[in-house]
ZAMARGU-4260 file (C-alpha; in steps of 0.2 Angstrom, whole numbers, plus 5000, padded with zeros to 4 digits):
<rodrens>
0) 5620/5226/4992 | 5602/5218/4991 | 5588/5222/4979 | 5573/5225/4987 | 5557/5224/4974
5) 5539/5228/4983 | 5526/5227/4974 | 5506/5225/4979 | 5497/5208/4972 | 5479/5208/4969
10) 5470/5208/4983 | 5481/5218/4993 | 5488/5204/5003 | 5504/5213/5009 | 5523/5215/5004
15) 5529/5199/4995 | 5545/5200/5007 | 5564/5201/5005 | 5575/5188/4998 | 5594/5191/5000
20) 5601/5189/4983 | 5618/5183/4987 | 5623/5166/4984 | 5614/5149/4977 | 5603/5159/4964
25) 5595/5143/4959 | 5589/5138/4976 | 5583/5156/4978 | 5573/5157/4963 | 5565/5140/4968
30) 5560/5146/4983 | 5555/5163/4978 | 5546/5155/4967 | 5537/5143/4978 | 5533/5157/4990
35) 5526/5166/4976 | 5515/5153/4970 | 5508/5149/4988 | 5504/5167/4992 | 5495/5169/4975
40) 5484/5151/4978 | 5481/5159/4996 | 5474/5174/4989 | 5465/5167/4974 | 5456/5155/4989
45) 5451/5169/4999 | 5445/5179/4984 | 5434/5165/4978 | 5427/5162/4997 | 5422/5182/4996
50) 5416/5179/4979 | 5404/5165/4984 | 5399/5174/5000 | 5395/5190/4990 | 5387/5180/4974
55) 5374/5170/4988 | 5371/5185/4997 | 5366/5194/4981 | 5354/5179/4977 | 5347/5179/4995
60) 5342/5198/4996 | 5334/5195/4976 | 5314/5196/4976 | 5306/5179/4974 | 5297/5185/4959
65) 5313/5188/4951 | 5317/5170/4954 | 5302/5162/4950 | 5299/5171/4935 | 5306/5164/4919
70) 5314/5174/4905 | 5308/5168/4890 | 5323/5174/4879 | 5335/5164/4890 | 5323/5150/4895
75) 5329/5154/4915 | 5324/5163/4929 | 5325/5182/4928 | 5336/5186/4943 | 5350/5174/4933
80) 5350/5190/4919 | 5360/5200/4933 | 5376/5190/4931 | 5377/5193/4913 | 5376/5212/4918
85) 5390/5210/4933 | 5403/5198/4925 | 5415/5208/4939 | 5410/5194/4954 | 5420/5182/4942
90) 5415/5164/4940 | 5414/5157/4959 | 5403/5172/4963 | 5392/5168/4949 | 5393/5149/4952
95) 5387/5153/4969 | 5373/5165/4963 | 5365/5153/4952 | 5366/5138/4965 | 5357/5151/4977
100) 5344/5155/4963 | 5341/5137/4960 | 5339/5133/4979 | 5327/5146/4980 | 5318/5142/4963
105) 5315/5124/4968 | 5310/5128/4985 | 5299/5141/4980 | 5290/5132/4963 | 5288/5116/4978
110) 5281/5127/4991 | 5270/5135/4977 | 5264/5119/4969 | 5262/5111/4986 | 5251/5126/4992
115) 5242/5126/4976 | 5238/5107/4978 | 5232/5109/4995 | 5221/5124/4992 | 5211/5115/4976
120) 5212/5098/4987 | 5201/5106/5000 | 5190/5116/4986 | 5184/5098/4980 | 5185/5089/4995
125) 5167/5086/4997 | 5163/5085/4977 | 5158/5067/4972 | 5169/5067/4956 | 5184/5076/4970
130) 5200/5068/4960 | 5194/5071/4944 | 5190/5089/4948 | 5206/5091/4957 | 5217/5082/4942
135) 5208/5095/4928 | 5213/5109/4939 | 5230/5106/4944 | 5235/5101/4926 | 5228/5117/4921
140) 5237/5126/4934 | 5253/5119/4929 | 5253/5118/4912 | 5252/5139/4913 | 5269/5136/4925
145) 5275/5125/4913 | 5272/5137/4898 | 5279/5151/4906 | 5296/5143/4909 | 5300/5136/4892
150) 5312/5146/4880 | 5306/5147/4862 | 5290/5134/4866 | 5304/5121/4872 | 5307/5116/4888
155) 5321/5120/4899 | 5329/5114/4913 | 5317/5122/4924 | 5302/5116/4914 | 5305/5099/4918
160) 5310/5103/4936 | 5292/5110/4937 | 5285/5095/4929 | 5293/5082/4939 | 5289/5093/4955
165) 5270/5096/4948 | 5268/5079/4945 | 5274/5071/4962 | 5262/5081/4971 | 5247/5079/4960
170) 5249/5061/4960 | 5251/5061/4978 | 5237/5070/4982 | 5226/5063/4968 | 5229/5045/4976
175) 5225/5052/4994 | 5208/5060/4986 | 5204/5044/4979 | 5207/5034/4992 | 5198/5047/5004
180) 5184/5047/4990 | 5184/5030/4989 | 5181/5028/5009 | 5167/5041/5008 | 5159/5032/4995
185) 5161/5016/5004 | 5155/5023/5021 | 5142/5031/5011 | 5136/5014/5005 | 5136/5006/5021
190) 5127/5019/5028 | 5113/5018/5015 | 5112/5000/5017 | 5111/5001/5037 | 5097/5015/5033
195) 5088/5004/5022 | 5088/4989/5034 | 5085/5001/5050 | 5069/5003/5039 | 5066/4985/5037
200) 5066/4983/5056 | 5049/4990/5058 | 5043/4981/5043 | 5047/4967/5052 | 5039/4971/5068
205) 5024/4977/5060 | 5022/4960/5049 | 5026/4950/5063 | 5011/4958/5071 | 5000/4955/5060
210) 5005/4936/5060 | 5013/4937/5041 | 5029/4928/5037 | 5045/4938/5038 | 5058/4923/5036
215) 5062/4932/5017 | 5063/4950/5026 | 5076/4943/5039 | 5087/4934/5027 | 5087/4949/5016
220) 5092/4959/5029 | 5106/4946/5035 | 5112/4944/5016 | 5115/4963/5015 | 5123/4966/5032
225) 5134/4949/5026 | 5139/4959/5009 | 5144/4974/5018 | 5155/4963/5030 | 5162/4953/5015
230) 5167/4970/5008 | 5175/4976/5023 | 5163/4990/5022 | 5158/4987/5042 | 5167/4978/5057
235) 5168/4962/5057 | 5154/4952/5067 | 5141/4966/5064 | 5132/4952/5056 | 5128/4946/5073
240) 5123/4962/5079 | 5110/4962/5066 | 5103/4945/5067 | 5100/4948/5085 | 5091/4965/5080
245) 5080/4958/5066 | 5075/4943/5078 | 5070/4955/5093 | 5059/4965/5081 | 5052/4949/5077
250) 5048/4946/5094 | 5043/4964/5099 | 5029/4961/5085 | 5023/4944/5091 | 5024/4951/5108
255) 5012/4967/5101 | 5001/4952/5092 | 5000/4939/5106 | 5000/4947/5124 | 4985/4958/5120
260) 4975/4942/5115 | 4980/4930/5129 | 4977/4940/5145 | 4988/4949/5158 | 4992/4929/5166
265) 4999/4921/5152 | 5008/4938/5147 | 5016/4939/5162 | 5022/4921/5164 | 5029/4921/5145
270) 5039/4937/5152 | 5046/4929/5167 | 5051/4914/5155 | 5060/4928/5143 | 5070/4936/5158
275) 5074/4921/5168 | 5076/4910/5151 | 5067/4895/5159 | 5053/4889/5151 | 5047/4877/5164
280) 5031/4886/5169 | 5023/4887/5153 | 5009/4879/5146 | 5006/4872/5129 | 5000/4888/5122
285) 5012/4899/5129 | 5026/4888/5123 | 5020/4890/5107 | 5020/4908/5108 | 5038/4909/5118
290) 5044/4897/5104 | 5037/4909/5090 | 5046/4925/5099 | 5063/4916/5099 | 5060/4909/5082
295) 5073/4919/5074 | 5087/4920/5089 | 5095/4903/5086 | 5113/4904/5082 | 5126/4893/5076
300) 5140/4888/5090 | 5155/4879/5087 | 5155/4864/5097 | 5173/4862/5097 | 5175/4848/5085
305) 5172/4857/5072 | 5152/4853/5072 | 5141/4868/5073 | 5127/4867/5085 | 5111/4876/5084
310) 5108/4887/5103 | 5097/4899/5109 | 5105/4916/5107 | 5104/4921/5127 | 5110/4938/5124
315) 5095/4943/5111 | 5082/4935/5123 | 5088/4947/5135 | 5087/4961/5123 | 5068/4957/5121
320) 5064/4952/5140 | 5063/4972/5144 | 5050/4974/5131 | 5042/4959/5135 | 5039/4965/5154
325) 5035/4983/5148 | 5021/4975/5137 | 5015/4962/5152 | 5015/4978/5162 | 5004/4987/5148
330) 4991/4972/5149 | 4990/4971/5168 | 4987/4990/5167 | 4975/4989/5155 | 4966/4975/5164
335) 4964/4984/5179 | 4957/5001/5170 | 4946/4991/5163 | 4941/4981/5178 | 4939/4999/5186
340) 4929/5005/5172 | 4917/4989/5171 | 4916/4989/5190 | 4910/5008/5188 | 4900/5003/5173
345) 4891/4990/5181 | 4887/5000/5199 | 4879/5010/5188 | 4869/4999/5178 | 4864/4990/5194
350) 4860/5004/5202 | 4849/5010/5188 | 4839/4994/5186 | 4836/4994/5205 | 4830/5011/5205
355) 4819/5009/5191 | 4811/4993/5198 | 4807/5003/5213 | 4798/5017/5203 | 4787/5002/5197
360) 4782/4996/5214 | 4768/5009/5215 | 4759/5000/5201 | 4759/4983/5209 | 4751/4989/5225
365) 4737/4996/5215 | 4732/4979/5212 | 4722/4978/5228 | 4711/4992/5219 | 4708/4979/5204
370) 4710/4962/5213 | 4704/4952/5229 | 4714/4955/5244 | 4721/4936/5241 | 4726/4939/5224
375) 4734/4955/5227 | 4744/4949/5239 | 4751/4933/5229 | 4754/4947/5214 | 4765/4956/5226
380) 4773/4941/5233 | 4778/4936/5215 | 4783/4951/5209 | 4795/4951/5222 | 4802/4935/5219
385) 4802/4939/5201 | 4811/4955/5203 | 4824/4945/5214 | 4828/4933/5202 | 4829/4947/5190
390) 4841/4955/5199 | 4850/4939/5203 | 4853/4936/5185 | 4857/4954/5181 | 4871/4952/5196
395) 4877/4936/5189 | 4879/4945/5172 | 4888/4958/5178 | 4900/4947/5188 | 4896/4958/5203
400) 4895/4944/5217 | 4883/4939/5230 | 4886/4953/5242 | 4880/4967/5229 | 4866/4956/5226
405) 4860/4956/5245 | 4863/4973/5245 | 4852/4978/5230 | 4839/4964/5236 | 4836/4975/5252
410) 4835/4990/5243 | 4820/4982/5233 | 4814/4975/5249 | 4813/4992/5256 | 4805/5000/5241
415) 4790/4986/5243 | 4790/4989/5260 | 4788/5006/5261 | 4773/5008/5248 | 4765/4994/5257
420) 4765/5002/5275 | 4760/5019/5267 | 4744/5011/5259 | 4741/4999/5276 | 4739/5017/5286
425) 4729/5024/5273 | 4715/5011/5273 | 4717/5006/5292 | 4703/5015/5301 | 4706/5023/5317
430) 4718/5037/5324 | 4734/5039/5320 | 4741/5031/5336 | 4728/5015/5333 | 4735/5014/5315
435) 4752/5013/5323 | 4748/5000/5336 | 4742/4988/5324 | 4754/4991/5311 | 4767/4988/5325
440) 4759/4971/5329 | 4758/4965/5311 | 4780/4969/5312 | 4782/4962/5329 | 4770/4947/5330
445) 4769/4944/5311 | 4751/4944/5314 | 4737/4954/5303 | 4725/4952/5319 | 4708/4961/5316
450) 4711/4967/5301 | 4701/4962/5285 | 4699/4964/5267 | 4711/4976/5257 | 4720/4980/5273
455) 4722/4962/5278 | 4728/4956/5260 | 4742/4971/5261 | 4747/4967/5278 | 4748/4949/5274
460) 4761/4954/5258 | 4771/4964/5269 | 4772/4948/5281 | 4778/4938/5263 | 4790/4948/5258
465) 4799/4952/5275 | 4806/4941/5290 | 4808/4944/5308 | 4825/4949/5303 | 4817/4965/5295
470) 4808/4971/5310 | 4821/4985/5312 | 4818/4991/5295 | 4800/4988/5295 | 4798/4999/5312
475) 4809/5012/5305 | 4796/5014/5291 | 4781/5013/5302 | 4787/5028/5313 | 4793/5038/5298
480) 4777/5037/5289 | 4764/5036/5304 | 4763/5056/5300 | 4751/5060/5285 | 4762/5073/5279
485) 4777/5061/5276 | 4765/5048/5268 | 4758/5062/5255 | 4777/5068/5253 | 4782/5049/5250
490) 4769/5049/5236 | 4773/5066/5228 | 4791/5060/5227 | 4789/5044/5218 | 4777/5054/5206
495) 4790/5067/5203 | 4804/5055/5202 | 4795/5045/5189 | 4793/5062/5179 | 4810/5066/5180
500) 4816/5050/5173 | 4804/5051/5159 | 4812/5069/5156 | 4829/5063/5156 | 4825/5049/5143
505) 4817/5062/5133 | 4832/5074/5132 | 4843/5059/5129 | 4833/5053/5114 | 4831/5072/5108
510) 4852/5074/5110 | 4856/5057/5100 | 4844/5062/5086 | 4850/5080/5085 | 4853/5087/5066
515) 4868/5095/5070 | 4881/5096/5084 | 4877/5113/5087 | 4859/5108/5091 | 4865/5093/5103
520) 4875/5104/5113 | 4862/5118/5116 | 4850/5102/5122 | 4866/5095/5132 | 4869/5110/5142
525) 4850/5112/5144 | 4848/5097/5152 | 4863/5100/5162 | 4854/5115/5170 | 4838/5106/5173
530) 4846/5088/5180 | 4854/5098/5192 | 4837/5106/5199 | 4829/5089/5199 | 4826/5086/5217
535) 4817/5067/5218 | 4832/5059/5207 | 4847/5051/5217 | 4865/5059/5215 | 4869/5041/5207
540) 4854/5044/5195 | 4857/5062/5192 | 4876/5057/5188 | 4870/5041/5175 | 4859/5053/5165
545) 4871/5067/5163 | 4884/5055/5158 | 4872/5047/5146 | 4868/5064/5137 | 4886/5070/5136
550) 4889/5053/5129 | 4875/5055/5117 | 4881/5073/5112 | 4899/5065/5109 | 4891/5052/5097
555) 4884/5066/5089 | 4899/5076/5086 | 4909/5060/5080 | 4896/5056/5067 | 4893/5074/5062
560) 4913/5077/5062 | 4915/5060/5053 | 4902/5065/5040 | 4911/5083/5038 | 4928/5077/5035
565) 4921/5063/5022 | 4929/5048/5033 | 4926/5031/5026 | 4927/5015/5037 | 4946/5014/5032
570) 4947/5031/5042 | 4936/5027/5055 | 4945/5011/5059 | 4961/5022/5061 | 4952/5033/5072
575) 4947/5018/5084 | 4965/5013/5085 | 4970/5030/5089 | 4957/5032/5103 | 4962/5012/5110
580) 4981/5020/5110 | 4983/5040/5109 | 5001/5037/5111 | 5002/5031/5092 | 4999/5044/5081
585) 5010/5038/5066 | 4999/5040/5049 | 4984/5046/5060 | 4979/5063/5049 | 4978/5078/5063
590) 4959/5081/5060 | 4954/5063/5065 | 4968/5065/5081 | 4956/5083/5084 | 4941/5073/5084
595) 4945/5059/5094 | 4952/5070/5108 | 4936/5083/5107 | 4924/5069/5109 | 4935/5062/5125
600) 4931/5081/5133 | 4912/5080/5126 | 4909/5063/5134 | 4908/5057/5152 | 4925/5049/5159
605) 4916/5033/5155 | 4912/5037/5137 | 4920/5022/5127 | 4927/5032/5113 | 4935/5018/5105
610) 4919/5007/5106 | 4909/5019/5099 | 4920/5022/5085 | 4921/5003/5082 | 4903/5002/5081
615) 4902/5017/5069 | 4916/5009/5058 | 4906/4991/5057 | 4889/5000/5052 | 4900/5012/5039
620) 4907/4997/5033 | 4891/4987/5029 | 4885/5004/5022 | 4900/5005/5011 | 4899/4987/5005
625) 4880/4989/5002 | 4882/5006/4992 | 4897/4996/4982 | 4887/4983/4978 | 4871/4993/4973
630) 4884/5005/4963 | 4892/4991/4954 | 4877/4983/4950 | 4869/5000/4943 | 4884/5001/4933
635) 4880/4984/4925 | 4863/4987/4922 | 4868/5004/4913 | 4882/4994/4904 | 4870/4982/4897
640) 4858/4995/4891 | 4871/5005/4884 | 4883/4992/4877 | 4897/4996/4887 | 4910/4984/4893
645) 4908/4975/4909 | 4923/4966/4917 | 4920/4947/4915 | 4922/4943/4932 | 4912/4929/4943
650) 4903/4941/4953 | 4897/4949/4938 | 4893/4934/4929 | 4881/4929/4943 | 4874/4947/4945
655) 4870/4947/4925 | 4864/4929/4927 | 4853/4934/4941 | 4846/4949/4931 | 4843/4936/4915
660) 4834/4924/4925 | 4823/4938/4932 | 4814/4937/4916 | 4812/4919/4915 | 4803/4917/4932
665) 4820/4911/4938 | 4820/4896/4923 | 4838/4888/4929 | 4837/4879/4911 | 4835/4894/4901
670) 4852/4894/4896 | 4850/4876/4890 | 4834/4879/4880 | 4829/4885/4864 | 4823/4901/4870
675) 4841/4909/4869 | 4838/4909/4851 | 4822/4917/4851 | 4826/4936/4851 | 4809/4940/4855
680) 4810/4935/4873 | 4815/4948/4886 | 4827/4938/4893 | 4836/4933/4878 | 4838/4953/4875
685) 4848/4955/4890 | 4857/4939/4885 | 4862/4947/4868 | 4867/4963/4877 | 4877/4954/4891
690) 4887/4946/4877 | 4890/4962/4868 | 4897/4971/4883 | 4910/4955/4886 | 4901/4945/4900
695) 4893/4927/4899 | 4880/4923/4913 | 4890/4910/4924 | 4879/4895/4919 | 4882/4899/4902
700) 4899/4899/4904 | 4900/4884/4913 | 4891/4874/4899 | 4901/4881/4886 | 4916/4874/4894
705) 4909/4858/4898 | 4903/4856/4879 | 4921/4861/4874 | 4929/4848/4886 | 4917/4834/4882
710) 4910/4834/4901 | 4892/4840/4898 | 4876/4832/4904 | 4868/4840/4890 | 4857/4831/4879
715) 4862/4834/4861 | 4848/4846/4858 | 4854/4856/4872 | 4871/4857/4866 | 4867/4863/4849
720) 4856/4876/4856 | 4872/4884/4865 | 4883/4879/4849 | 4869/4889/4841 | 4872/4903/4850
725) 4889/4903/4852 | 4890/4903/4832 | 4880/4918/4831 | 4890/4929/4842 | 4907/4922/4834
730) 4902/4929/4816 | 4894/4946/4820 | 4893/4956/4804 | 4901/4973/4803 | 4902/4987/4788
735) 4920/4980/4783 | 4918/4961/4788 | 4913/4950/4804 | 4918/4951/4822 | 4920/4937/4834
740) 4912/4944/4850 | 4918/4929/4861 | 4936/4938/4860 | 4929/4952/4872 | 4925/4939/4886
745) 4934/4929/4897 | 4930/4913/4888 | 4948/4905/4885 | 4956/4902/4869 | 4958/4884/4871
750) 4939/4884/4874 | 4935/4894/4859 | 4945/4883/4849 | 4936/4867/4854 | 4920/4876/4850
755) 4923/4884/4835 | 4930/4865/4829 | 4914/4857/4836 | 4903/4869/4828 | 4913/4868/4811
760) 4913/4850/4811 | 4896/4849/4816 | 4891/4860/4802 | 4901/4851/4788 | 4899/4833/4792
765) 4882/4831/4802 | 4893/4823/4816 | 4886/4819/4831 | 4894/4828/4845 | 4899/4814/4855
770) 4908/4806/4841 | 4918/4825/4838 | 4922/4826/4856 | 4932/4809/4853 | 4943/4817/4840
775) 4947/4831/4849 | 4953/4820/4863 | 4965/4814/4850 | 4973/4830/4847 | 4986/4829/4860
780) 4990/4811/4856 | 5009/4811/4851 | 5006/4802/4836 | 4995/4814/4831 | 5006/4828/4835
785) 5020/4820/4825 | 5009/4818/4810 | 5001/4836/4811 | 5019/4843/4810 | 5024/4832/4794
790) 5007/4837/4786 | 5008/4856/4790 | 5025/4857/4786 | 5033/4862/4804 | 5025/4866/4819
795) 5009/4873/4824 | 5017/4890/4825 | 5025/4890/4810 | 5010/4885/4801 | 5001/4901/4807
800) 5014/4912/4802 | 5016/4903/4786 | 4999/4906/4783 | 4996/4924/4791 | 5013/4932/4791
805) 5007/4947/4795 | 5002/4941/4813 | 5022/4938/4816 | 5023/4952/4830 | 5006/4947/4837
810) 5009/4934/4852 | 4991/4934/4855 | 4986/4929/4840 | 4997/4914/4840 | 4990/4910/4856
815) 4973/4912/4851 | 4974/4903/4836 | 4986/4888/4841 | 4971/4877/4850 | 4959/4879/4835
820) 4973/4872/4821 | 4976/4859/4836 | 4957/4854/4837 | 4953/4857/4818 | 4966/4846/4813
825) 4961/4831/4824 | 4943/4831/4815 | 4953/4829/4800 | 4952/4845/4791 | 4966/4847/4778
830) 4979/4861/4776 | 4970/4871/4765 | 4955/4870/4774 | 4964/4873/4790 | 4972/4889/4783
835) 4956/4896/4776 | 4949/4892/4795 | 4961/4901/4805 | 4963/4917/4791 | 4944/4919/4794
840) 4945/4917/4813 | 4961/4928/4813 | 4951/4943/4805 | 4935/4941/4816 | 4944/4944/4832
845) 4956/4959/4821 | 4945/4968/4811 | 4951/4983/4801 | 4956/4999/4807 | 4949/5009/4794
850) 4965/5020/4793 | 4959/5027/4811 | 4972/5018/4821 | 4988/5009/4820 | 4991/4993/4829
855) 5007/4985/4825 | 5003/4967/4835 | 4998/4968/4816 | 5012/4970/4804 | 5003/4983/4791
860) 4995/4990/4807 | 4978/4990/4800 | 4970/4977/4808 | 4968/4978/4826 | 4959/4967/4841
865) 4955/4987/4848 | 4947/4995/4831 | 4934/5007/4832 | 4923/4994/4827 | 4926/4980/4839
870) 4928/4993/4853 | 4911/5001/4848 | 4902/4984/4843 | 4898/4988/4826 | 4888/5005/4831
875) 4892/5015/4817 | 4884/5032/4824 | 4892/5031/4840 | 4909/5026/4832 | 4906/5043/4821
880) 4902/5054/4836 | 4919/5045/4844 | 4930/5050/4828 | 4920/5069/4829 | 4924/5070/4846
885) 4943/5066/4843 | 4945/5079/4830 | 4935/5091/4838 | 4945/5092/4854 | 4961/5091/4842
890) 4956/5105/4831 | 4950/5116/4846 | 4967/5115/4855 | 4977/5119/4838 | 4965/5135/4837
895) 4968/5139/4855 | 4989/5139/4851 | 4987/5145/4834 | 4996/5128/4829 | 4993/5115/4815
900) 4979/5101/4820 | 4983/5084/4816 | 4966/5073/4816 | 4961/5054/4812 | 4953/5050/4797
905) 4948/5033/4786 | 4957/5045/4771 | 4974/5049/4766 | 4973/5067/4771 | 4988/5080/4776
910) 4992/5082/4794 | 4986/5066/4797 | 4988/5056/4814 | 4983/5040/4821 | 4975/5030/4836
915) 4987/5017/4845 | 4976/5007/4856 | 4980/5004/4876 | 4969/4991/4883 | 4964/4990/4901
920) 4960/4972/4910 | 4941/4982/4913 | 4937/4981/4894 | 4939/5000/4892 | 4952/5004/4877
925) 4963/5020/4880 | 4970/5028/4864 | 4986/5040/4861 | 4986/5050/4847 | 5002/5046/4837
930) 5010/5052/4820 | 5022/5044/4810 | 5039/5053/4807 | 5055/5047/4799 | 5047/5029/4798
935) 5043/5029/4818 | 5029/5034/4828 | 5029/5048/4840 | 5016/5055/4852 | 5006/5070/4845
940) 5006/5083/4859 | 4993/5092/4864 | 4999/5111/4865 | 4986/5118/4879 | 4994/5104/4891
945) 5011/5099/4884 | 5007/5083/4887 | 5000/5069/4874 | 4982/5068/4868 | 4974/5054/4876
950) 4956/5047/4873 | 4944/5033/4880 | 4931/5024/4875 | 4924/5027/4892 | 4923/5044/4893
955) 4907/5051/4901 | 4902/5060/4884 | 4906/5044/4875 | 4895/5033/4889 | 4881/5046/4888
960) 4880/5044/4869 | 4880/5026/4870 | 4864/5026/4882 | 4855/5038/4869 | 4858/5024/4855
965) 4855/5010/4868 | 4839/5005/4859 | 4849/5000/4843 | 4841/4982/4838 | 4854/4968/4840
970) 4857/4957/4825 | 4845/4942/4822 | 4847/4926/4827 | 4845/4913/4815 | 4829/4904/4812
975) 4825/4886/4815 | 4825/4882/4798 | 4843/4891/4797 | 4851/4881/4811 | 4843/4864/4807
980) 4858/4855/4806 | 4865/4863/4822 | 4848/4858/4831 | 4843/4843/4822 | 4843/4825/4831
985) 4855/4811/4826 | 4839/4803/4818 | 4835/4817/4808 | 4851/4819/4800 | 4860/4810/4784
990) 4869/4796/4792 | 4886/4801/4786 | 4903/4799/4794 | 4914/4812/4802 | 4926/4816/4787
995) 4926/4833/4787 | 4922/4834/4769 | 4905/4828/4770 | 4892/4836/4760 | 4886/4854/4766
1000) 4868/4856/4771 | 4858/4870/4761 | 4860/4887/4771 | 4876/4883/4782 | 4893/4887/4778
1005) 4905/4872/4774 | 4922/4872/4784 | 4935/4884/4777 | 4923/4897/4770 | 4920/4914/4775
1010) 4907/4909/4790 | 4891/4918/4788 | 4882/4922/4803 | 4866/4911/4801 | 4852/4923/4797
1015) 4859/4936/4789
</rodrens>
């Protein structure tokens, strides 16, 4: 019987099945085993699939934080801790679970890094250091993620993944940001350059308008655009556009400059030539302007054979055509406007002229009461002829034409006729009808008939100024004035008209002379009220007088307003320019705009504000110029008397010379005479002060240069007078040595070197000056230069530095001493004598600083060209005042702030400070207060202002003190006996050759000695 074995397999797959146990045991067992194995594999596979699904499903259901949070003990996401606690899911489920967790981890980390990267990138998008800031923040962020994924401080696979992903995103985004930042920087650079060049366009236009050369500006613009194009910061072809733009800007400037000068017709022709690009109709002058307009419009064009040909850029020319047409239209409009204004003005002027003439006829008719009839008649005829000629001249002057002349002449003729007919009616005897008949007979028959005496003379005068053609006008006048009331009315009208004219002129004069605009306005208002009630002025006359009064008030307003605003001639010119072109308000102050605009409302419609302002500008400019000259002269006079510095300019030299020569009755030979060493001469006293102030009279400066150069036309004696004068001021005694006052003037180093050499040799060798010139002229000879270098042991500069090493830092000293060495050597001075001479010359130019100041042009700092002795010219009292002033200000500032004061002194004191010179070209010396700290100099700060202490030799109180002390005596010049050697004639001197080692005359210092000032 069969054995049935039923068994449940893991997984509940079902019954294993029943196998017949009879027969074929081996085969049966094999088949049974295969079936069992197959079923087992199927079961296991199904179980694995179900386990994988279950594991993946579990992983998908996890909270994302469980996946992205790393357990520091395991180095894996916390989600994987669950596997250790639930091993029943099997290996397949575990692997599926882990794989799903890993995928979710990677996706989540990648998303998080990507999101963070985008967020940080946006955050720093506009930062100038965007990619650096982005990289710094992202690295900090990633560093935190990496640390949280490590196991016991060591990287895990998750750490590596975070690092790889982070680096990938940071690098990619950084590169993008770098590119974007680079793009922005390039765009910014391009924008800045383009903006700068846009500003240059206005400058090109303005310079071209002023007639200045703009080629440099245009080349600069094109070069900068070319650089942008070369660096791919702008599109290709941009340089061509800017070449056009710059050429158009220049063209517009030329148009602005020329069109206003050449007249509307030429402007129109040039504009047409630009429009049609054809210059055929232009004359030579117009063509020159056209060529200037197109000057920068030439371009290089390839002719097709590789050759570049210069051609006119017609596109650029077309670009300026509109501007040219507009400018031409403006000139045409201005012309028409001016024409209309001129016509109106001329009409008013001619009518006023005729009216004044007519009102004057009464006096001529009165001649019949003073002269015989024939003379009176001739006077009237002559007066009418003269008036006609004056009218003709006036018409020509005003360019009014013949019709206007004829019309106005008839007005004058009628006025004469009116006066004469009225006078006839009053003088003819008889009834009114008889009188009218007689007068009509005169008019029709041109015959005085039975009239005698005065009446006949008047009748003949009437005939002389009229013809038969005027019969109608005369008949009408006769009819009108046959009535006695009409005649009386006309006489009254004439008298009242004259009175009203005089009254009107008086008002206008008073308005112009008003002390304020308020007064002018009141007078104008009063006059306008009166003139409306005038019965004997024509409408034209009333209008003319009213306009003149308004214009007068407007002039007063502008004058008073300009004074209130403190306007100078430059501001007035700006106002005039605005008045001429109200549309251009650039750089015009609002108060000026308001003044001009209001003046236009005050004045008449024809009031030329611009012309009035131009007149005011001209007058103010002249006034300012005179005031400037007066002030400069007053300042020079003050400086001469108080010893202050005067700028050594040609203008100042000429004025100082003028002042000095006024004391000599304008003796042009004074500066060569021996009077320049006569200190009792008033002119010489002024001359002393001039040299001490640093300015040389122009004639003396020219003569000193001529002496130095050997080109003088002076006699030997005259030359020695000047040399004596030079010597005196080259050796001014001071408390601590000698000063060379010529160093304060504009006398050049070369001239001083020559003069010093001439002086020394003339003193020591009794040589004729002309012979000394010959030696000086050898100074630049190559052979002399070679010998000099050998004898001095090197170049002149090397010699100077070897003898005066403390001047090594002083380029000015080297420059000053070089010509002296050169010229003294040429006069055969020995090396030792040269050394002594340049040492003395140096020490007279750079005086001891006395401890008050430091000037490291001198290596030890204790000598300076701007020492107080030099600046205050040996005036010890003024120097003491200045030192006390400096220290007082320092001490007071310290007391106010409870700080330590650091003062200047000529003694070694505690908390010591020094003055460091800051010279200026005007001769004024400024000083900054410094102290020594750790071997260096630093400014001493004023604690009350927080800026360094600064002092000046030209401060008001210092100048005032100098003026109080100006009565100080100047050093006496040497006597004639003491300077005998310098002034004696050749015949009076010993016949000694020029060797530089000759005997020394009594009282004269030898070459190479301390050159004492003669007379001291």
